[in-house]
N, CA, C and O atoms as a CHARMM CRD file, in Angstrom:
* protein
*
  288
    1    1 MET  N     19.75300  54.54900  -2.18900 PROA 1      0.00000
    2    1 MET  CA    19.18200  53.23700  -2.41800 PROA 1      0.00000
    3    1 MET  C     19.27600  52.41000  -1.14300 PROA 1      0.00000
    4    1 MET  O     20.27700  52.43000  -0.42700 PROA 1      0.00000
    5    2 ASN  N     18.21900  51.70000  -0.89800 PROA 2      0.00000
    6    2 ASN  CA    18.14100  50.80800   0.24200 PROA 2      0.00000
    7    2 ASN  C     18.50500  49.39200  -0.23800 PROA 2      0.00000
    8    2 ASN  O     17.93500  48.93500  -1.22900 PROA 2      0.00000
    9    3 PRO  N     19.42300  48.68800   0.41700 PROA 3      0.00000
   10    3 PRO  CA    19.79700  47.33700  -0.03500 PROA 3      0.00000
   11    3 PRO  C     18.60900  46.37700  -0.14200 PROA 3      0.00000
   12    3 PRO  O     18.62300  45.46700  -0.97000 PROA 3      0.00000
   13    4 GLU  N     17.59800  46.57200   0.67500 PROA 4      0.00000
   14    4 GLU  CA    16.41700  45.71000   0.60600 PROA 4      0.00000
   15    4 GLU  C     15.69000  45.87400  -0.72700 PROA 4      0.00000
   16    4 GLU  O     14.96400  44.97800  -1.15800 PROA 4      0.00000
   17    5 ASP  N     15.88600  47.01600  -1.37400 PROA 5      0.00000
   18    5 ASP  CA    15.24700  47.23900  -2.67100 PROA 5      0.00000
   19    5 ASP  C     15.74200  46.24500  -3.71300 PROA 5      0.00000
   20    5 ASP  O     14.97900  45.83700  -4.58900 PROA 5      0.00000
   21    6 LEU  N     16.99800  45.85300  -3.63100 PROA 6      0.00000
   22    6 LEU  CA    17.52500  44.86800  -4.57800 PROA 6      0.00000
   23    6 LEU  C     16.82300  43.52600  -4.40400 PROA 6      0.00000
   24    6 LEU  O     16.54000  42.83600  -5.38400 PROA 6      0.00000
   25    7 ILE  N     16.54600  43.16200  -3.16800 PROA 7      0.00000
   26    7 ILE  CA    15.82100  41.91600  -2.89700 PROA 7      0.00000
   27    7 ILE  C     14.39700  42.01600  -3.43200 PROA 7      0.00000
   28    7 ILE  O     13.86000  41.04900  -3.97100 PROA 7      0.00000
   29    8 LYS  N     13.79500  43.17800  -3.28100 PROA 8      0.00000
   30    8 LYS  CA    12.43500  43.37200  -3.79800 PROA 8      0.00000
   31    8 LYS  C     12.40200  43.21100  -5.31400 PROA 8      0.00000
   32    8 LYS  O     11.42900  42.68700  -5.85600 PROA 8      0.00000
   33    9 LEU  N     13.44000  43.65100  -6.00000 PROA 9      0.00000
   34    9 LEU  CA    13.46800  43.53800  -7.46200 PROA 9      0.00000
   35    9 LEU  C     13.40400  42.09100  -7.93100 PROA 9      0.00000
   36    9 LEU  O     12.82600  41.81200  -8.98200 PROA 9      0.00000
   37   10 VAL  N     13.98200  41.17300  -7.17900 PROA 10     0.00000
   38   10 VAL  CA    13.97600  39.76300  -7.59500 PROA 10     0.00000
   39   10 VAL  C     12.81000  38.97900  -7.00400 PROA 10     0.00000
   40   10 VAL  O     12.66000  37.79000  -7.28600 PROA 10     0.00000
   41   11 ASN  N     11.98200  39.63100  -6.18800 PROA 11     0.00000
   42   11 ASN  CA    10.83200  38.95100  -5.58000 PROA 11     0.00000
   43   11 ASN  C      9.48500  39.54900  -5.95700 PROA 11     0.00000
   44   11 ASN  O      8.48000  38.83900  -5.98200 PROA 11     0.00000
   45   12 GLN  N      9.45200  40.83400  -6.24800 PROA 12     0.00000
   46   12 GLN  CA     8.18100  41.51200  -6.51200 PROA 12     0.00000
   47   12 GLN  C      7.83500  41.42500  -7.99000 PROA 12     0.00000
   48   12 GLN  O      8.70500  41.53600  -8.85400 PROA 12     0.00000
   49   13 ARG  N      6.55700  41.22400  -8.26600 PROA 13     0.00000
   50   13 ARG  CA     6.08800  41.09100  -9.64900 PROA 13     0.00000
   51   13 ARG  C      5.38100  42.36100 -10.11100 PROA 13     0.00000
   52   13 ARG  O      4.81000  43.10300  -9.31200 PROA 13     0.00000
   53   14 MET  N      5.43300  42.58600 -11.40000 PROA 14     0.00000
   54   14 MET  CA     4.75200  43.73700 -11.99400 PROA 14     0.00000
   55   14 MET  C      3.25000  43.52500 -11.82500 PROA 14     0.00000
   56   14 MET  O      2.72200  42.50400 -12.26600 PROA 14     0.00000
   57   15 PRO  N      2.54800  44.47700 -11.19000 PROA 15     0.00000
   58   15 PRO  CA     1.14000  44.25500 -10.86100 PROA 15     0.00000
   59   15 PRO  C      0.16400  44.49300 -12.00900 PROA 15     0.00000
   60   15 PRO  O     -1.00300  44.11900 -11.89200 PROA 15     0.00000
   61   16 TYR  N      0.59300  45.09700 -13.10700 PROA 16     0.00000
   62   16 TYR  CA    -0.33800  45.42300 -14.19300 PROA 16     0.00000
   63   16 TYR  C      0.42900  45.61800 -15.49800 PROA 16     0.00000
   64   16 TYR  O      1.66000  45.63200 -15.52600 PROA 16     0.00000
   65   17 GLY  N     -0.33100  45.76700 -16.56600 PROA 17     0.00000
   66   17 GLY  CA     0.26400  46.08400 -17.86400 PROA 17     0.00000
   67   17 GLY  C      0.66700  44.86500 -18.66600 PROA 17     0.00000
   68   17 GLY  O      0.34800  43.72800 -18.31700 PROA 17     0.00000
   69   18 LYS  N      1.36800  45.12700 -19.73800 PROA 18     0.00000
   70   18 LYS  CA     1.78700  44.09100 -20.68300 PROA 18     0.00000
   71   18 LYS  C      2.60200  42.99700 -20.00900 PROA 18     0.00000
   72   18 LYS  O      2.52000  41.83000 -20.39400 PROA 18     0.00000
   73   19 TYR  N      3.38100  43.36700 -19.01500 PROA 19     0.00000
   74   19 TYR  CA     4.26400  42.41000 -18.33900 PROA 19     0.00000
   75   19 TYR  C      3.77000  42.06700 -16.93700 PROA 19     0.00000
   76   19 TYR  O      4.56400  41.76000 -16.04700 PROA 19     0.00000
   77   20 GLN  N      2.46600  42.12100 -16.75000 PROA 20     0.00000
   78   20 GLN  CA     1.87400  41.77100 -15.45600 PROA 20     0.00000
   79   20 GLN  C      2.31100  40.36400 -15.05700 PROA 20     0.00000
   80   20 GLN  O      2.26500  39.43100 -15.86000 PROA 20     0.00000
   81   21 GLY  N      2.73800  40.23000 -13.79700 PROA 21     0.00000
   82   21 GLY  CA     3.14900  38.93200 -13.28100 PROA 21     0.00000
   83   21 GLY  C      4.63500  38.63500 -13.43100 PROA 21     0.00000
   84   21 GLY  O      5.13600  37.68300 -12.83200 PROA 21     0.00000
   85   22 ARG  N      5.34100  39.42500 -14.21300 PROA 22     0.00000
   86   22 ARG  CA     6.77800  39.20500 -14.40200 PROA 22     0.00000
   87   22 ARG  C      7.54300  39.87600 -13.26400 PROA 22     0.00000
   88   22 ARG  O      7.17200  40.95900 -12.80900 PROA 22     0.00000
   89   23 LEU  N      8.61500  39.22300 -12.80800 PROA 23     0.00000
   90   23 LEU  CA     9.45700  39.82800 -11.77900 PROA 23     0.00000
   91   23 LEU  C      9.99800  41.16400 -12.27900 PROA 23     0.00000
   92   23 LEU  O     10.33900  41.30400 -13.45300 PROA 23     0.00000
   93   24 LEU  N     10.07200  42.13900 -11.38400 PROA 24     0.00000
   94   24 LEU  CA    10.59100  43.45200 -11.77200 PROA 24     0.00000
   95   24 LEU  C     11.99400  43.33600 -12.35500 PROA 24     0.00000
   96   24 LEU  O     12.34100  44.06300 -13.28600 PROA 24     0.00000
   97   25 ALA  N     12.79400  42.43600 -11.82000 PROA 25     0.00000
   98   25 ALA  CA    14.16300  42.24000 -12.30700 PROA 25     0.00000
   99   25 ALA  C     14.19900  41.65400 -13.71400 PROA 25     0.00000
  100   25 ALA  O     15.23400  41.71100 -14.37800 PROA 25     0.00000
  101   26 ASP  N     13.08400  41.09100 -14.17800 PROA 26     0.00000
  102   26 ASP  CA    13.03800  40.46100 -15.49800 PROA 26     0.00000
  103   26 ASP  C     12.32500  41.30300 -16.54600 PROA 26     0.00000
  104   26 ASP  O     12.11800  40.84700 -17.67000 PROA 26     0.00000
  105   27 LEU  N     11.95000  42.52100 -16.19100 PROA 27     0.00000
  106   27 LEU  CA    11.28700  43.38700 -17.16900 PROA 27     0.00000
  107   27 LEU  C     12.28500  43.79000 -18.25100 PROA 27     0.00000
  108   27 LEU  O     13.44400  44.07400 -17.95100 PROA 27     0.00000
  109   28 PRO  N     11.83600  43.81600 -19.51600 PROA 28     0.00000
  110   28 PRO  CA    12.76200  44.17400 -20.59300 PROA 28     0.00000
  111   28 PRO  C     13.17600  45.64500 -20.53600 PROA 28     0.00000
  112   28 PRO  O     12.42600  46.50200 -20.07000 PROA 28     0.00000
  113   29 GLY  N     14.37300  45.90800 -21.01600 PROA 29     0.00000
  114   29 GLY  CA    14.92500  47.25500 -20.98900 PROA 29     0.00000
  115   29 GLY  C     14.07600  48.27400 -21.72400 PROA 29     0.00000
  116   29 GLY  O     13.95900  49.41800 -21.28300 PROA 29     0.00000
  117   30 HSD  N     13.47200  47.86800 -22.85700 PROA 30     0.00000
  118   30 HSD  CA    12.66200  48.83600 -23.60200 PROA 30     0.00000
  119   30 HSD  C     11.42600  49.26000 -22.81400 PROA 30     0.00000
  120   30 HSD  O     10.96500  50.39500 -22.94000 PROA 30     0.00000
  121   31 TYR  N     10.89500  48.35600 -22.00700 PROA 31     0.00000
  122   31 TYR  CA     9.73400  48.67600 -21.16900 PROA 31     0.00000
  123   31 TYR  C     10.14000  49.63800 -20.05300 PROA 31     0.00000
  124   31 TYR  O      9.43100  50.60300 -19.76900 PROA 31     0.00000
  125   32 LEU  N     11.26500  49.37400 -19.43500 PROA 32     0.00000
  126   32 LEU  CA    11.78500  50.27700 -18.40100 PROA 32     0.00000
  127   32 LEU  C     12.12800  51.63300 -19.00100 PROA 32     0.00000
  128   32 LEU  O     11.90400  52.66900 -18.37400 PROA 32     0.00000
  129   33 GLY  N     12.66800  51.62800 -20.21200 PROA 33     0.00000
  130   33 GLY  CA    12.98100  52.87800 -20.89900 PROA 33     0.00000
  131   33 GLY  C     11.73600  53.68900 -21.19100 PROA 33     0.00000
  132   33 GLY  O     11.75600  54.91800 -21.11600 PROA 33     0.00000
  133   34 TRP  N     10.64900  53.00300 -21.52600 PROA 34     0.00000
  134   34 TRP  CA     9.38300  53.70100 -21.77300 PROA 34     0.00000
  135   34 TRP  C      8.93900  54.43100 -20.50800 PROA 34     0.00000
  136   34 TRP  O      8.53600  55.59300 -20.56900 PROA 34     0.00000
  137   35 PHE  N      9.01000  53.76200 -19.37400 PROA 35     0.00000
  138   35 PHE  CA     8.66100  54.41800 -18.10700 PROA 35     0.00000
  139   35 PHE  C      9.58500  55.60300 -17.84000 PROA 35     0.00000
  140   35 PHE  O      9.13500  56.64400 -17.36200 PROA 35     0.00000
  141   36 ALA  N     10.86100  55.45300 -18.14300 PROA 36     0.00000
  142   36 ALA  CA    11.81100  56.54500 -17.91400 PROA 36     0.00000
  143   36 ALA  C     11.43500  57.76800 -18.75000 PROA 36     0.00000
  144   36 ALA  O     11.58000  58.90200 -18.29300 PROA 36     0.00000
  145   37 ARG  N     10.95800  57.54100 -19.96300 PROA 37     0.00000
  146   37 ARG  CA    10.55900  58.65300 -20.83100 PROA 37     0.00000
  147   37 ARG  C      9.20100  59.23400 -20.45100 PROA 37     0.00000
  148   37 ARG  O      9.02100  60.45200 -20.44400 PROA 37     0.00000
  149   38 GLU  N      8.25100  58.36200 -20.13500 PROA 38     0.00000
  150   38 GLU  CA     6.86700  58.79300 -19.91000 PROA 38     0.00000
  151   38 GLU  C      6.55700  59.11000 -18.45200 PROA 38     0.00000
  152   38 GLU  O      5.58200  59.80100 -18.15600 PROA 38     0.00000
  153   39 GLY  N      7.37300  58.61300 -17.55900 PROA 39     0.00000
  154   39 GLY  CA     7.16300  58.84800 -16.13200 PROA 39     0.00000
  155   39 GLY  C      6.88100  57.55300 -15.38500 PROA 39     0.00000
  156   39 GLY  O      6.04100  56.74900 -15.79000 PROA 39     0.00000
  157   40 PHE  N      7.59700  57.37300 -14.29800 PROA 40     0.00000
  158   40 PHE  CA     7.39600  56.19800 -13.45700 PROA 40     0.00000
  159   40 PHE  C      6.15400  56.40500 -12.60100 PROA 40     0.00000
  160   40 PHE  O      5.81300  57.54200 -12.27500 PROA 40     0.00000
  161   41 PRO  N      5.47000  55.31800 -12.22900 PROA 41     0.00000
  162   41 PRO  CA     4.31800  55.46700 -11.33400 PROA 41     0.00000
  163   41 PRO  C      4.75400  56.01000  -9.97500 PROA 41     0.00000
  164   41 PRO  O      5.93100  55.96800  -9.61600 PROA 41     0.00000
  165   42 LYS  N      3.80100  56.50700  -9.25100 PROA 42     0.00000
  166   42 LYS  CA     4.06500  57.03600  -7.90500 PROA 42     0.00000
  167   42 LYS  C      4.33300  55.88300  -6.94000 PROA 42     0.00000
  168   42 LYS  O      3.96600  54.73700  -7.20000 PROA 42     0.00000
  169   43 GLY  N      4.96500  56.20300  -5.84700 PROA 43     0.00000
  170   43 GLY  CA     5.13600  55.25100  -4.75600 PROA 43     0.00000
  171   43 GLY  C      6.28400  54.28300  -4.93800 PROA 43     0.00000
  172   43 GLY  O      7.19500  54.49200  -5.74000 PROA 43     0.00000
  173   44 GLU  N      6.20300  53.20800  -4.15600 PROA 44     0.00000
  174   44 GLU  CA     7.29000  52.23100  -4.12900 PROA 44     0.00000
  175   44 GLU  C      7.51700  51.57600  -5.48600 PROA 44     0.00000
  176   44 GLU  O      8.66000  51.37400  -5.89600 PROA 44     0.00000
  177   45 LEU  N      6.43500  51.24500  -6.18500 PROA 45     0.00000
  178   45 LEU  CA     6.59900  50.60300  -7.48700 PROA 45     0.00000
  179   45 LEU  C      7.41300  51.48800  -8.42700 PROA 45     0.00000
  180   45 LEU  O      8.32600  51.00500  -9.09600 PROA 45     0.00000
  181   46 GLY  N      7.09500  52.75500  -8.48300 PROA 46     0.00000
  182   46 GLY  CA     7.83200  53.67100  -9.34500 PROA 46     0.00000
  183   46 GLY  C      9.29600  53.77600  -8.95600 PROA 46     0.00000
  184   46 GLY  O     10.17600  53.83400  -9.81400 PROA 46     0.00000
  185   47 ARG  N      9.54400  53.80000  -7.66600 PROA 47     0.00000
  186   47 ARG  CA    10.92700  53.86700  -7.17100 PROA 47     0.00000
  187   47 ARG  C     11.70200  52.61600  -7.57400 PROA 47     0.00000
  188   47 ARG  O     12.85800  52.70200  -7.98900 PROA 47     0.00000
  189   48 LEU  N     11.06000  51.45200  -7.45000 PROA 48     0.00000
  190   48 LEU  CA    11.72300  50.19700  -7.81300 PROA 48     0.00000
  191   48 LEU  C     11.93900  50.09500  -9.32400 PROA 48     0.00000
  192   48 LEU  O     12.98000  49.61500  -9.77200 PROA 48     0.00000
  193   49 LEU  N     10.96300  50.54100 -10.10400 PROA 49     0.00000
  194   49 LEU  CA    11.12700  50.52200 -11.55600 PROA 49     0.00000
  195   49 LEU  C     12.25800  51.45400 -11.98800 PROA 49     0.00000
  196   49 LEU  O     13.03000  51.12300 -12.88800 PROA 49     0.00000
  197   50 ALA  N     12.35300  52.61000 -11.35200 PROA 50     0.00000
  198   50 ALA  CA    13.44200  53.54300 -11.66300 PROA 50     0.00000
  199   50 ALA  C     14.79300  52.92200 -11.31500 PROA 50     0.00000
  200   50 ALA  O     15.75900  53.06900 -12.06400 PROA 50     0.00000
  201   51 LEU  N     14.85800  52.23600 -10.19200 PROA 51     0.00000
  202   51 LEU  CA    16.09500  51.56000  -9.80000 PROA 51     0.00000
  203   51 LEU  C     16.44900  50.47200 -10.81200 PROA 51     0.00000
  204   51 LEU  O     17.60400  50.35100 -11.22100 PROA 51     0.00000
  205   52 MET  N     15.45100  49.68100 -11.21500 PROA 52     0.00000
  206   52 MET  CA    15.71200  48.61600 -12.18100 PROA 52     0.00000
  207   52 MET  C     16.14300  49.19700 -13.51800 PROA 52     0.00000
  208   52 MET  O     16.99000  48.61800 -14.19800 PROA 52     0.00000
  209   53 HSD  N     15.57800  50.31900 -13.89900 PROA 53     0.00000
  210   53 HSD  CA    15.99700  50.98300 -15.13500 PROA 53     0.00000
  211   53 HSD  C     17.46800  51.37400 -15.05200 PROA 53     0.00000
  212   53 HSD  O     18.21800  51.14800 -16.00100 PROA 53     0.00000
  213   54 GLU  N     17.88700  51.94800 -13.94800 PROA 54     0.00000
  214   54 GLU  CA    19.29500  52.34400 -13.78000 PROA 54     0.00000
  215   54 GLU  C     20.21700  51.12900 -13.82500 PROA 54     0.00000
  216   54 GLU  O     21.27800  51.16500 -14.44700 PROA 54     0.00000
  217   55 ILE  N     19.80400  50.06400 -13.16600 PROA 55     0.00000
  218   55 ILE  CA    20.60600  48.83200 -13.16600 PROA 55     0.00000
  219   55 ILE  C     20.73600  48.29400 -14.58800 PROA 55     0.00000
  220   55 ILE  O     21.83400  47.96500 -15.03700 PROA 55     0.00000
  221   56 ASP  N     19.60900  48.20700 -15.29100 PROA 56     0.00000
  222   56 ASP  CA    19.60400  47.67900 -16.65200 PROA 56     0.00000
  223   56 ASP  C     20.38000  48.59000 -17.60100 PROA 56     0.00000
  224   56 ASP  O     21.21000  48.11800 -18.37900 PROA 56     0.00000
  225   57 HSD  N     20.11700  49.86600 -17.53700 PROA 57     0.00000
  226   57 HSD  CA    20.74000  50.84000 -18.44400 PROA 57     0.00000
  227   57 HSD  C     22.26500  50.86100 -18.29500 PROA 57     0.00000
  228   57 HSD  O     22.98500  51.08400 -19.26900 PROA 57     0.00000
  229   58 ASN  N     22.74000  50.63400 -17.10000 PROA 58     0.00000
  230   58 ASN  CA    24.18000  50.66100 -16.84100 PROA 58     0.00000
  231   58 ASN  C     24.83300  49.28300 -16.88300 PROA 58     0.00000
  232   58 ASN  O     26.00200  49.13800 -16.52400 PROA 58     0.00000
  233   59 GLY  N     24.08500  48.27300 -17.31900 PROA 59     0.00000
  234   59 GLY  CA    24.64600  46.93800 -17.47400 PROA 59     0.00000
  235   59 GLY  C     25.03100  46.26300 -16.17600 PROA 59     0.00000
  236   59 GLY  O     25.99300  45.49600 -16.12700 PROA 59     0.00000
  237   60 LEU  N     24.27900  46.55000 -15.12100 PROA 60     0.00000
  238   60 LEU  CA    24.61700  46.01400 -13.79900 PROA 60     0.00000
  239   60 LEU  C     23.69000  44.87900 -13.35500 PROA 60     0.00000
  240   60 LEU  O     23.60500  44.57900 -12.16500 PROA 60     0.00000
  241   61 GLY  N     23.00700  44.26100 -14.29000 PROA 61     0.00000
  242   61 GLY  CA    22.06400  43.20300 -13.96400 PROA 61     0.00000
  243   61 GLY  C     22.66600  42.04600 -13.18700 PROA 61     0.00000
  244   61 GLY  O     21.96700  41.36900 -12.43200 PROA 61     0.00000
  245   62 GLU  N     23.95400  41.81700 -13.36700 PROA 62     0.00000
  246   62 GLU  CA    24.61700  40.72200 -12.64900 PROA 62     0.00000
  247   62 GLU  C     24.62300  40.93800 -11.13800 PROA 62     0.00000
  248   62 GLU  O     24.81800  39.98900 -10.37800 PROA 62     0.00000
  249   63 LEU  N     24.41200  42.16600 -10.70000 PROA 63     0.00000
  250   63 LEU  CA    24.31500  42.42200  -9.25200 PROA 63     0.00000
  251   63 LEU  C     23.17300  41.63500  -8.62100 PROA 63     0.00000
  252   63 LEU  O     23.21200  41.31500  -7.43300 PROA 63     0.00000
  253   64 LEU  N     22.16800  41.32700  -9.41500 PROA 64     0.00000
  254   64 LEU  CA    20.98700  40.64700  -8.88900 PROA 64     0.00000
  255   64 LEU  C     21.12500  39.12700  -8.89300 PROA 64     0.00000
  256   64 LEU  O     20.34800  38.43900  -8.23100 PROA 64     0.00000
  257   65 THR  N     22.08900  38.59800  -9.62000 PROA 65     0.00000
  258   65 THR  CA    22.23700  37.14300  -9.74500 PROA 65     0.00000
  259   65 THR  C     22.37700  36.43500  -8.39800 PROA 65     0.00000
  260   65 THR  O     21.67500  35.44900  -8.17400 PROA 65     0.00000
  261   66 PRO  N     23.24100  36.88100  -7.49600 PROA 66     0.00000
  262   66 PRO  CA    23.33900  36.18300  -6.19900 PROA 66     0.00000
  263   66 PRO  C     22.03800  36.24400  -5.39900 PROA 66     0.00000
  264   66 PRO  O     21.73200  35.32800  -4.63600 PROA 66     0.00000
  265   67 LEU  N     21.28400  37.31000  -5.57400 PROA 67     0.00000
  266   67 LEU  CA    20.01800  37.43700  -4.84600 PROA 67     0.00000
  267   67 LEU  C     18.97200  36.48100  -5.39600 PROA 67     0.00000
  268   67 LEU  O     18.12400  35.99500  -4.64700 PROA 67     0.00000
  269   68 ARG  N     19.02000  36.20900  -6.68000 PROA 68     0.00000
  270   68 ARG  CA    18.07300  35.26600  -7.29100 PROA 68     0.00000
  271   68 ARG  C     18.28400  33.86000  -6.73400 PROA 68     0.00000
  272   68 ARG  O     17.32900  33.09900  -6.58000 PROA 68     0.00000
  273   69 ARG  N     19.50700  33.52700  -6.44000 PROA 69     0.00000
  274   69 ARG  CA    19.81300  32.18400  -5.92800 PROA 69     0.00000
  275   69 ARG  C     19.25100  31.96200  -4.53500 PROA 69     0.00000
  276   69 ARG  O     19.04300  30.82100  -4.12300 PROA 69     0.00000
  277   70 HSD  N     19.00700  33.03700  -3.81300 PROA 70     0.00000
  278   70 HSD  CA    18.55700  32.92600  -2.42600 PROA 70     0.00000
  279   70 HSD  C     17.10800  33.34200  -2.25300 PROA 70     0.00000
  280   70 HSD  O     16.70200  33.76900  -1.17200 PROA 70     0.00000
  281   71 GLN  N     16.33000  33.21900  -3.31800 PROA 71     0.00000
  282   71 GLN  CA    14.91300  33.56300  -3.21200 PROA 71     0.00000
  283   71 GLN  C     14.20800  32.54900  -2.33300 PROA 71     0.00000
  284   71 GLN  O     14.54300  31.36500  -2.33600 PROA 71     0.00000
  285   72 PRO  N     13.22400  33.02700  -1.57900 PROA 72     0.00000
  286   72 PRO  CA    12.44800  32.07700  -0.75400 PROA 72     0.00000
  287   72 PRO  C     11.58700  31.17600  -1.60500 PROA 72     0.00000
  288   72 PRO  O     10.87500  30.32300  -1.07500 PROA 72     0.00000
């Protein structure tokens, strides 16, 4: 994992789908779980969604709290 990926999670928005426009860090666990079961998209978005799924699944969402405070 690249530390910059954590910053991307609190700044990048979901580009499509039911949760289009929502920050990746704010996607609900059931939605991330669906991607985990059905397959993450290719490329950076898929990598970030997989990372967010791991963070959410393991109850580590608080890791992102300090980064949210320093958003541009």
